DRENDO-1510 file (C-alpha; in Angstrom, 1 decimal, always signed):
<recs>
REC; n; res; u; v; w
REC; 1; MET; -5.3; +3.4; +57.8 .
REC; 2; ASN; -7.6; +5.5; +55.8 .
REC; 3; ARG; -4.9; +7.8; +54.2 .
REC; 4; GLN; -2.9; +4.6; +52.9 .
REC; 5; ILE; -6.5; +3.2; +51.6 .
REC; 6; HIS; -6.8; +7.0; +50.0 .
REC; 7; ALA; -3.3; +6.7; +48.7 .
REC; 8; ALA; -3.8; +2.9; +47.2 .
REC; 9; ARG; -7.4; +4.1; +45.4 .
REC; 10; ARG; -5.1; +7.3; +44.3 .
REC; 11; THR; -2.8; +5.2; +42.4 .
REC; 12; VAL; -5.3; +2.5; +41.0 .
REC; 13; VAL; -6.7; +5.4; +39.5 .
REC; 14; ALA; -3.7; +6.9; +38.1 .
REC; 15; LEU; -2.8; +3.6; +36.8 .
REC; 16; ALA; -6.0; +3.4; +34.6 .
REC; 17; ALA; -5.8; +6.9; +33.3 .
REC; 18; ALA; -2.3; +6.0; +31.6 .
REC; 19; ALA; -3.8; +2.8; +30.6 .
REC; 20; ALA; -6.9; +4.3; +28.9 .
REC; 21; LEU; -4.3; +7.2; +27.6 .
REC; 22; LEU; -2.5; +4.5; +25.9 .
REC; 23; GLY; -5.3; +2.5; +24.8 .
REC; 24; THR; -5.0; -1.2; +22.7 .
REC; 25; ALA; -1.9; -2.2; +22.0 .
REC; 26; GLY; +0.4; +0.6; +23.5 .
REC; 27; THR; -1.4; +3.2; +20.5 .
REC; 28; LEU; -2.8; +6.5; +21.4 .
REC; 29; PRO; -6.8; +7.0; +21.0 .
REC; 30; ALA; -7.8; +9.2; +18.1 .
REC; 31; ALA; -8.6; +12.7; +20.6 .
REC; 32; ALA; -4.9; +11.9; +22.0 .
REC; 33; ALA; -2.9; +11.3; +19.0 .
REC; 34; ALA; -4.9; +14.1; +16.8 .
REC; 35; HIS; -2.3; +16.2; +19.0 .
REC; 36; CYS; +0.4; +14.9; +18.0 .
REC; 37; PRO; +2.7; +16.4; +15.7 .
REC; 38; ALA; +3.4; +15.1; +12.6 .
REC; 39; PRO; +7.6; +14.2; +12.5 .
REC; 40; ALA; +9.4; +15.5; +9.2 .
REC; 41; VAL; +11.5; +11.9; +9.2 .
REC; 42; ILE; +10.4; +8.4; +10.4 .
REC; 43; ASN; +13.6; +6.1; +10.0 .
REC; 44; GLY; +12.8; +2.5; +10.4 .
REC; 45; HIS; +14.9; -0.3; +11.6 .
REC; 46; ALA; +13.9; -3.8; +11.3 .
REC; 47; PRO; +16.3; -6.6; +9.7 .
REC; 48; THR; +15.6; -6.6; +5.8 .
REC; 49; LEU; +12.1; -5.6; +6.4 .
REC; 50; VAL; +12.0; -4.3; +2.8 .
REC; 51; PRO; +8.5; -2.3; +2.7 .
REC; 52; GLU; +7.2; -1.5; -0.4 .
REC; 53; SER; +3.7; -0.5; +0.6 .
REC; 54; ALA; +2.5; +1.6; +3.6 .
REC; 55; VAL; -0.5; +2.9; +4.9 .
REC; 56; TRP; -1.8; +5.1; +7.8 .
REC; 57; ASP; -3.7; +3.4; +10.6 .
REC; 58; GLN; -5.8; +6.3; +12.2 .
REC; 59; GLY; -7.4; +4.3; +14.7 .
REC; 60; HIS; -4.1; +2.7; +16.0 .
REC; 61; HIS; -2.2; +5.9; +15.6 .
REC; 62; ARG; +0.3; +3.6; +13.7 .
REC; 63; PHE; +2.1; +2.9; +9.9 .
REC; 64; LEU; +1.1; -0.5; +8.4 .
REC; 65; VAL; +4.0; -1.6; +5.9 .
REC; 66; GLY; +4.1; -4.3; +4.2 .
REC; 67; SER; +7.1; -6.6; +3.5 .
REC; 68; LEU; +8.6; -7.6; +0.6 .
REC; 69; ARG; +11.4; -9.6; +1.9 .
REC; 70; HIS; +9.8; -10.8; +4.9 .
REC; 71; GLY; +6.3; -11.7; +3.2 .
REC; 72; THR; +4.9; -10.0; +6.9 .
REC; 73; VAL; +3.0; -6.8; +7.8 .
REC; 74; SER; +4.5; -4.6; +10.3 .
REC; 75; ALA; +2.9; -1.7; +12.5 .
REC; 76; VAL; +5.2; +1.2; +12.7 .
REC; 77; GLY; +5.3; +3.8; +15.1 .
REC; 78; LEU; +6.2; +7.5; +14.6 .
REC; 79; ASP; +9.3; +6.9; +16.7 .
REC; 80; GLY; +10.4; +4.5; +14.3 .
REC; 81; SER; +9.8; +1.4; +16.5 .
REC; 82; VAL; +9.0; -1.8; +14.4 .
REC; 83; ARG; +6.1; -4.7; +15.5 .
REC; 84; THR; +5.6; -7.6; +13.3 .
REC; 85; LEU; +1.2; -7.6; +13.2 .
REC; 86; ILE; +0.8; -10.6; +10.5 .
REC; 87; ASP; +2.7; -13.4; +9.6 .
REC; 88; ASP; +1.1; -16.2; +7.5 .
REC; 89; PRO; +4.0; -18.4; +6.5 .
REC; 90; GLY; +1.7; -20.8; +4.7 .
REC; 91; THR; +0.0; -18.2; +2.4 .
REC; 92; LEU; +2.2; -15.0; +1.8 .
REC; 93; ILE; +5.5; -14.9; +0.3 .
REC; 94; GLU; +5.6; -11.2; -0.5 .
REC; 95; ILE; +4.0; -8.0; +0.0 .
REC; 96; ALA; +3.1; -5.3; -2.5 .
REC; 97; GLY; -0.3; -4.0; -1.9 .
REC; 98; LEU; -1.4; -3.1; +1.2 .
REC; 99; ARG; -4.6; -0.8; +2.4 .
REC; 100; ILE; -7.3; -0.7; +5.1 .
REC; 101; ASP; -10.9; -1.7; +4.3 .
REC; 102; GLN; -12.4; +0.8; +7.4 .
REC; 103; ALA; -16.4; -0.8; +6.2 .
REC; 104; HIS; -15.2; -4.2; +7.5 .
REC; 105; ARG; -11.8; -3.4; +10.0 .
REC; 106; ARG; -9.9; -5.6; +7.5 .
REC; 107; ILE; -6.2; -5.3; +6.3 .
REC; 108; LEU; -6.3; -6.2; +2.7 .
REC; 109; VAL; -2.7; -7.2; +1.3 .
REC; 110; THR; -1.9; -8.6; -2.2 .
REC; 111; ASN; +0.4; -11.6; -2.5 .
REC; 112; LEU; +3.2; -12.2; -4.9 .
REC; 113; ASP; +6.8; -13.7; -6.0 .
REC; 114; ASN; +8.9; -11.7; -7.3 .
REC; 115; GLY; +12.3; -13.4; -6.2 .
REC; 116; VAL; +12.7; -11.0; -3.7 .
REC; 117; GLY; +11.7; -12.6; -0.3 .
REC; 118; GLU; +13.1; -15.0; +2.1 .
REC; 119; ARG; +9.8; -17.6; +0.5 .
REC; 120; SER; +10.8; -17.4; -2.8 .
REC; 121; GLY; +11.1; -20.5; -5.5 .
REC; 122; PRO; +11.1; -21.7; -8.5 .
REC; 123; ALA; +7.5; -23.3; -7.9 .
REC; 124; THR; +6.0; -20.0; -7.3 .
REC; 125; LEU; +8.5; -17.4; -9.0 .
REC; 126; GLY; +5.9; -15.2; -11.2 .
REC; 127; LYS; +3.6; -17.2; -10.8 .
REC; 128; VAL; +1.8; -16.1; -7.5 .
REC; 129; ALA; -1.1; -13.3; -7.7 .
REC; 130; GLY; -3.3; -13.4; -4.2 .
REC; 131; ILE; -5.4; -11.4; -2.2 .
REC; 132; GLY; -5.4; -11.5; +1.7 .
REC; 133; ALA; -7.5; -10.4; +4.1 .
REC; 134; TYR; -6.7; -9.7; +8.0 .
REC; 135; ASP; -8.5; -8.7; +11.4 .
REC; 136; LEU; -7.3; -4.6; +11.4 .
REC; 137; ASP; -7.0; -5.2; +15.6 .
REC; 138; THR; -5.2; -8.6; +15.9 .
REC; 139; GLY; -3.3; -9.5; +12.2 .
REC; 140; ARG; -5.7; -12.9; +12.5 .
REC; 141; ARG; -6.4; -14.3; +8.5 .
REC; 142; LEU; -10.0; -13.8; +7.7 .
REC; 143; SER; -9.6; -14.7; +3.5 .
REC; 144; TYR; -7.9; -15.7; +0.9 .
REC; 145; THR; -8.4; -15.4; -2.5 .
REC; 146; ASP; -6.3; -17.7; -5.7 .
REC; 147; LEU; -6.1; -14.6; -8.2 .
REC; 148; ALA; -3.9; -16.5; -10.4 .
REC; 149; ALA; -6.6; -20.0; -10.3 .
REC; 150; VAL; -9.6; -17.0; -11.1 .
REC; 151; ALA; -7.2; -15.7; -14.0 .
REC; 152; GLY; -6.9; -19.1; -15.1 .
REC; 153; ASP; -4.8; -18.5; -18.1 .
REC; 154; GLY; -1.8; -20.5; -16.9 .
REC; 155; GLY; +0.2; -17.4; -17.4 .
REC; 156; SER; +2.9; -15.1; -15.4 .
REC; 157; HIS; +0.8; -13.3; -12.9 .
REC; 158; LEU; +2.1; -10.7; -9.9 .
REC; 159; ALA; -0.9; -8.9; -7.7 .
REC; 160; ASN; +0.9; -5.5; -7.4 .
REC; 161; ASP; -1.3; -2.9; -5.5 .
REC; 162; ILE; -5.7; -2.8; -4.6 .
REC; 163; ALA; -7.7; +0.1; -4.2 .
REC; 164; VAL; -10.6; +0.0; -1.8 .
REC; 165; ALA; -14.5; +0.7; -2.8 .
REC; 166; PRO; -16.6; +1.9; +0.6 .
REC; 167; ASP; -18.7; -0.9; +0.8 .
REC; 168; GLY; -15.4; -3.4; +0.8 .
REC; 169; THR; -15.0; -4.2; -2.3 .
REC; 170; ALA; -11.4; -4.8; -3.5 .
REC; 171; TYR; -10.0; -4.0; -7.0 .
REC; 172; VAL; -6.4; -5.5; -7.6 .
REC; 173; THR; -3.8; -5.1; -10.6 .
REC; 174; ASP; -1.8; -7.6; -12.2 .
REC; 175; SER; +2.0; -6.3; -13.4 .
REC; 176; PHE; +2.7; -9.6; -15.4 .
REC; 177; ALA; -0.6; -9.6; -17.0 .
REC; 178; PRO; -3.4; -7.3; -18.6 .
REC; 179; VAL; -5.8; -7.7; -16.1 .
REC; 180; VAL; -7.6; -6.0; -13.1 .
REC; 181; TYR; -9.6; -8.4; -10.7 .
REC; 182; ARG; -12.6; -7.5; -8.7 .
REC; 183; VAL; -12.6; -9.4; -5.0 .
REC; 184; ASP; -16.1; -8.8; -2.7 .
REC; 185; PRO; -15.8; -8.4; +0.9 .
REC; 186; ASP; -16.8; -12.4; +1.0 .
REC; 187; GLY; -13.3; -13.0; -0.4 .
REC; 188; THR; -15.1; -14.2; -4.4 .
REC; 189; GLY; -13.1; -13.1; -7.0 .
REC; 190; SER; -13.5; -12.4; -10.7 .
REC; 191; VAL; -11.7; -11.0; -13.7 .
REC; 192; LEU; -13.3; -7.3; -14.0 .
REC; 193; LEU; -11.1; -6.5; -17.0 .
REC; 194; ARG; -8.4; -7.9; -19.2 .
REC; 195; ASP; -7.6; -5.7; -22.1 .
REC; 196; ASP; -4.3; -6.1; -23.8 .
REC; 197; ARG; -3.7; -2.3; -24.3 .
REC; 198; LEU; -2.6; -3.1; -20.7 .
REC; 199; THR; +0.0; -5.7; -20.9 .
REC; 200; PRO; +3.9; -4.8; -20.1 .
REC; 201; ALA; +6.5; -4.1; -21.9 .
REC; 202; PRO; +8.7; -7.5; -22.7 .
REC; 203; GLY; +11.0; -7.7; -19.4 .
REC; 204; ALA; +8.8; -5.2; -17.2 .
REC; 205; TYR; +5.9; -4.1; -14.6 .
REC; 206; GLY; +2.8; -3.4; -16.3 .
REC; 207; LEU; -0.4; -1.9; -14.2 .
REC; 208; ASN; +1.0; -0.9; -10.7 .
REC; 209; GLY; -0.9; +1.8; -8.7 .
REC; 210; ILE; -4.8; +2.1; -8.6 .
REC; 211; VAL; -7.1; +4.0; -6.6 .
REC; 212; TYR; -10.9; +4.2; -6.3 .
REC; 213; ARG; -12.3; +7.5; -7.4 .
REC; 214; ASP; -16.2; +8.2; -7.2 .
REC; 215; GLY; -17.2; +4.9; -9.3 .
REC; 216; ARG; -14.4; +4.4; -11.4 .
REC; 217; LEU; -11.0; +3.3; -11.0 .
REC; 218; VAL; -7.6; +5.3; -12.3 .
REC; 219; LEU; -4.7; +2.8; -12.9 .
REC; 220; GLY; -1.1; +3.6; -13.6 .
REC; 221; LYS; +1.0; +1.5; -15.6 .
REC; 222; TRP; +4.7; +1.6; -14.6 .
REC; 223; ASP; +6.8; +0.5; -17.8 .
REC; 224; ASP; +5.2; +3.9; -19.6 .
REC; 225; GLY; +4.2; +6.3; -16.9 .
REC; 226; THR; +0.4; +6.2; -18.8 .
REC; 227; LEU; -2.4; +6.4; -16.5 .
REC; 228; TRP; -6.0; +4.9; -17.1 .
REC; 229; GLN; -9.2; +5.9; -16.3 .
REC; 230; LEU; -12.0; +2.2; -15.4 .
REC; 231; PRO; -15.7; +3.0; -15.1 .
REC; 232; LEU; -16.9; +0.4; -12.6 .
REC; 233; ARG; -20.4; +0.6; -14.7 .
REC; 234; ASP; -18.7; -0.3; -17.7 .
REC; 235; PRO; -15.2; -2.0; -17.8 .
REC; 236; SER; -15.2; -2.3; -21.4 .
REC; 237; ALA; -15.2; +1.7; -21.5 .
REC; 238; LEU; -12.0; +1.9; -20.3 .
REC; 239; ARG; -9.8; +4.8; -21.8 .
REC; 240; ARG; -6.5; +6.5; -21.4 .
REC; 241; VAL; -6.2; +9.8; -19.3 .
REC; 242; GLU; -4.5; +12.5; -21.5 .
REC; 243; ILE; -1.7; +13.9; -19.5 .
REC; 244; ALA; +0.0; +17.1; -21.1 .
REC; 245; ASP; +3.4; +15.8; -19.6 .
REC; 246; GLY; +2.9; +12.4; -19.0 .
REC; 247; GLY; +6.8; +11.8; -19.7 .
REC; 248; ALA; +7.1; +13.0; -16.0 .
REC; 249; LEU; +5.1; +9.5; -15.1 .
REC; 250; LEU; +7.7; +7.2; -16.3 .
REC; 251; HIS; +7.9; +4.3; -13.3 .
REC; 252; LEU; +4.9; +5.3; -11.7 .
REC; 253; ASP; +4.4; +3.6; -8.3 .
REC; 254; GLY; +2.1; +3.7; -5.9 .
REC; 255; ILE; -1.0; +6.1; -6.2 .
REC; 256; PHE; -2.8; +7.4; -3.7 .
REC; 257; ALA; -6.4; +9.3; -3.5 .
REC; 258; ARG; -6.5; +12.4; -1.7 .
REC; 259; PRO; -9.4; +14.2; +0.1 .
REC; 260; ASP; -9.6; +17.0; -2.1 .
REC; 261; GLY; -9.7; +14.7; -5.6 .
REC; 262; THR; -6.0; +15.1; -6.1 .
REC; 263; LEU; -3.8; +12.2; -6.9 .
REC; 264; ALA; -0.4; +11.8; -5.2 .
REC; 265; GLY; +2.0; +8.9; -6.3 .
REC; 266; VAL; +5.7; +8.5; -6.6 .
REC; 267; THR; +8.1; +7.7; -9.6 .
REC; 268; ASN; +11.3; +5.4; -9.3 .
REC; 269; ALA; +14.5; +5.1; -11.1 .
REC; 270; PHE; +14.1; +1.3; -10.8 .
REC; 271; PHE; +16.6; -0.5; -13.2 .
REC; 272; GLY; +18.2; +2.8; -13.5 .
REC; 273; THR; +15.7; +4.7; -15.5 .
REC; 274; GLY; +13.1; +7.3; -15.0 .
REC; 275; ARG; +13.3; +9.3; -11.4 .
REC; 276; ASP; +12.8; +9.3; -7.9 .
REC; 277; ALA; +10.1; +11.3; -7.0 .
REC; 278; GLU; +6.7; +12.1; -5.9 .
REC; 279; VAL; +4.3; +13.7; -8.6 .
REC; 280; GLU; +0.6; +14.9; -7.8 .
REC; 281; LEU; -2.2; +15.0; -10.2 .
REC; 282; ARG; -5.1; +17.0; -11.0 .
REC; 283; SER; -8.4; +16.3; -13.3 .
REC; 284; ASP; -11.2; +18.3; -14.0 .
REC; 285; ASP; -13.2; +16.2; -16.0 .
REC; 286; HIS; -13.4; +12.9; -13.4 .
REC; 287; TRP; -10.3; +11.8; -15.1 .
REC; 288; HIS; -11.0; +12.0; -18.5 .
REC; 289; THR; -8.3; +14.6; -18.5 .
REC; 290; ALA; -5.5; +15.4; -16.0 .
REC; 291; ARG; -2.7; +17.9; -15.5 .
REC; 292; LEU; +0.5; +17.9; -13.8 .
REC; 293; THR; +0.3; +19.8; -10.8 .
REC; 294; ALA; +3.6; +19.0; -8.9 .
REC; 295; VAL; +6.9; +17.1; -8.9 .
REC; 296; HIS; +8.6; +16.9; -5.5 .
REC; 297; PRO; +12.3; +15.3; -6.0 .
REC; 298; SER; +13.1; +12.2; -3.1 .
REC; 299; ALA; +15.8; +12.7; -0.8 .
REC; 300; ASP; +15.6; +8.9; -0.6 .
REC; 301; ALA; +16.3; +6.5; -3.4 .
REC; 302; THR; +13.5; +4.2; -5.2 .
REC; 303; PRO; +10.6; +5.4; -3.6 .
REC; 304; THR; +7.4; +2.8; -4.0 .
REC; 305; ALA; +4.8; +4.3; -1.8 .
REC; 306; VAL; +2.9; +7.2; -0.7 .
REC; 307; THR; +0.2; +7.8; +2.0 .
REC; 308; THR; -1.2; +10.1; +4.3 .
REC; 309; GLY; +0.3; +10.2; +7.6 .
REC; 310; PRO; -0.8; +12.2; +11.1 .
REC; 311; GLY; -2.7; +15.7; +10.7 .
REC; 312; GLY; -3.3; +15.1; +7.2 .
REC; 313; ALA; +0.2; +15.0; +6.0 .
REC; 314; LEU; +1.6; +13.3; +3.3 .
REC; 315; TYR; +4.8; +10.5; +3.6 .
REC; 316; GLN; +7.2; +9.0; +1.0 .
REC; 317; LEU; +7.9; +5.6; +1.8 .
REC; 318; SER; +11.7; +3.9; +0.5 .
REC; 319; GLY; +12.0; +0.8; +1.7 .
REC; 320; GLY; +15.3; -0.2; -0.4 .
REC; 321; LEU; +14.1; -2.0; -3.2 .
REC; 322; ALA; +16.9; -1.6; -5.9 .
REC; 323; ASP; +19.4; -2.5; -2.8 .
REC; 324; ALA; +17.4; -5.7; -2.2 .
REC; 325; ASN; +17.1; -6.5; -5.6 .
REC; 326; ALA; +20.3; -6.4; -6.3 .
REC; 327; GLY; +20.7; -8.8; -3.3 .
REC; 328; HIS; +22.1; -7.1; -0.8 .
REC; 329; PRO; +18.6; -6.3; +1.4 .
REC; 330; GLY; +18.8; -3.1; +3.9 .
REC; 331; ASP; +17.7; -2.7; +7.4 .
REC; 332; THR; +16.8; +0.5; +7.2 .
REC; 333; PHE; +13.4; +2.3; +5.8 .
REC; 334; THR; +12.1; +5.9; +5.6 .
REC; 335; LEU; +8.9; +7.4; +5.9 .
REC; 336; ARG; +9.5; +11.1; +4.8 .
REC; 337; ARG; +6.9; +13.7; +4.8 .
REC; 338; VAL; +6.4; +15.8; +1.9 .
</recs>
């Protein structure tokens, strides 16, 4: 009998250890995850997901991707498995920008209607700009800010990408208006900058990628590939970043601030011009000027985002945007190590 009791206890201990290793929601704890290799390619499969944005969630050892088609956020494992984390159908139409606010354990997403999503409609097409905040562990909605209402001009709007400062303040680009928004951690929104130099070309997207870097924002403009520096202490001092080979940044989409001070980004051939590539930039004068240090042609069509991954590796997302825009959304997407 004692041998049976001891055997049962060993079984319980073993099961508890296995559960502890798996961690919450089937994810690996950070100590174990640090030893997991970074796959060269992650092939995700989910019906017509069309992810446009991606971030690495180190705490849960997973990628998070935002869906243009469904207006959801999904957790993606290193094996390509996909699980819906955020689904807020009463609020979210399409998701473009996606960032993690570690200071408040939130996921921040931009809400828009670009005509690609299942929830798109005539009343909201080209008029939606918003940012939602959701709990990083549960996906529960915490707040939502209507940025089109904050703009208050009745014009066309499309909230695209997000940068997050260390204190949790978010900054959002508008691709249809020359506007950058500021959103405090409590959800209070305001117009940080409105400048006609950032107006998009007719029928094109303007402001797109945005990163926070040492008290300033670096903004990318998709239509002409220009890069802009915006000092937060004096937004009126907005200035264009001088780049020797600026033409290489035509159709610059998502950008990512790397720990070494450089920026990584992707350009794409959406609408038939530009090129599908990952680009890297460095500045030695606080982004008054910059130089292009690398261009890596993309093996996948229409990349839209770049993010860190396991072990600090850099990954590029290709979610099938061009096919979705043509009315043929696919069921696969690729996260490829650069």
